[in-house]
Steps between C-alpha positions, in 0.01 A plus 500: 500500500652422161485124549147524636374678188647235269372220727150647512490513120614138476244397763230661285624302200497176701147570626391563142654171388339312789160654431492376142323172440735204520826692530539492877530123520740486206720765656492346848616167354837654418776391738524758784863592433418576135191696607708720730759553224220614268354738759844643580573555132163672452580736787838575343342563157237731649764688699713548186205665327417711807863611521503592129188710557662675796249364750765319706874553542628145524425179308393206716765233544329157496564251776735214419236230518751222431667575833174501699383205706177333396325641809614852408376447144157393625481793741606739226239367259234591758642855510395563140141396570442730797266794479652844547318537833662191656 
């Protein structure tokens, strides 16, 4: 539950970025491993603030993207773009 709340907030931020004129293409041009690192850090930052506010009990621990295979990185980048219903 705690991770899902932070992820859903980050997904909303990503959707907002992608919906702004010209920003989606610029953001998608970033190397996938760096993109995933950014998303993971955003989730951690959001979870820190949620934990401070008492909304969640545990801060999200980001994945070690450097240890992931390229295929795992690509699959993970798709994870951030999913709708909540999927």
